C-alpha positions, 0 to 999 in steps of 0.5 A: 603615115605613108603606109596608111596613105598607101592603104587608102590608095589601094582601096580607092584604086580606079575611083577616077574611072568608076567613082563610087561604083568601083568597089575597093580592095577591102582586103585585110592587108588594107584595113585600118581604123582610118577615122583615128586620123581625121585630126592628124597633124599631117594634112595628107593623112587627114585628107586620105582618111576622110576621103576613105570615109566618103568613099565607104559612104559612096559605096553604100550609096551605090548599093554595096551595103556590106561595107560599113557595119556596126559591131553587132552586124559584123560579128554575126556575119564574120569571123574577125570582128576587128577588121571592119569599117565601124560606122559608129566610130566613123560618125563619132570622129566625123562629129568631133572634127567636122568643122576642120574637115569642112574648112580644109576639104570642102568637096569631100565634106559636101560629098560626105554629107550628101551620102550621109543624108541620102543613104537611108533611102538606099538601105531602106531604113533610118540609121537608128533601125539599120544600125540598132546597136549604135547609140541613138544619141550619136545618130541624133547628133549627126542629124541635128549637128551636121545633116540638118545644118547642111540641108542644102548638101543633100540635093544632088544638083548642089553636089560639086562636080567630080572634077573638083573632088578629084582635084582636091584629092590629087587624083588623075582624072580619067574622063575628059570632063573631069579635067579642070 
């Protein structure tokens, strides 16, 4: 458990300075299938794993499009198909545990829904066309179960201030405006 949290810390290092524009340390040493911890009994492990998903989505939103992939996209470009952040697996886990995640980590949840709702504009395609090998019914569930029912979260004006997200994650703020 501690090792997983340390991996997340290593990846999100400097988040308090550059937010989503700070590309994480996605080395093989820090890789894990973090989505499998979305329902972990340990709250810190759940929080860090969920935060990493949000961070991956935020990196995508900032224009770092190579972070989340489908298995087919990854294997055509990389040599090791077992060390990538599989969008399908993260979406499946998110769909399965979204209610508990929203209840316990409302700011992380809000940012996650914001990015899931707006990233199609960044990549220039609907998820169904960008991640062609991901089952369409999974993306349909994502849209109808989470994105449409949380439509208000796709507006940047409704996004919780960064200071609340930093506080929820116990990340030391860097900027004066990020202190509570």
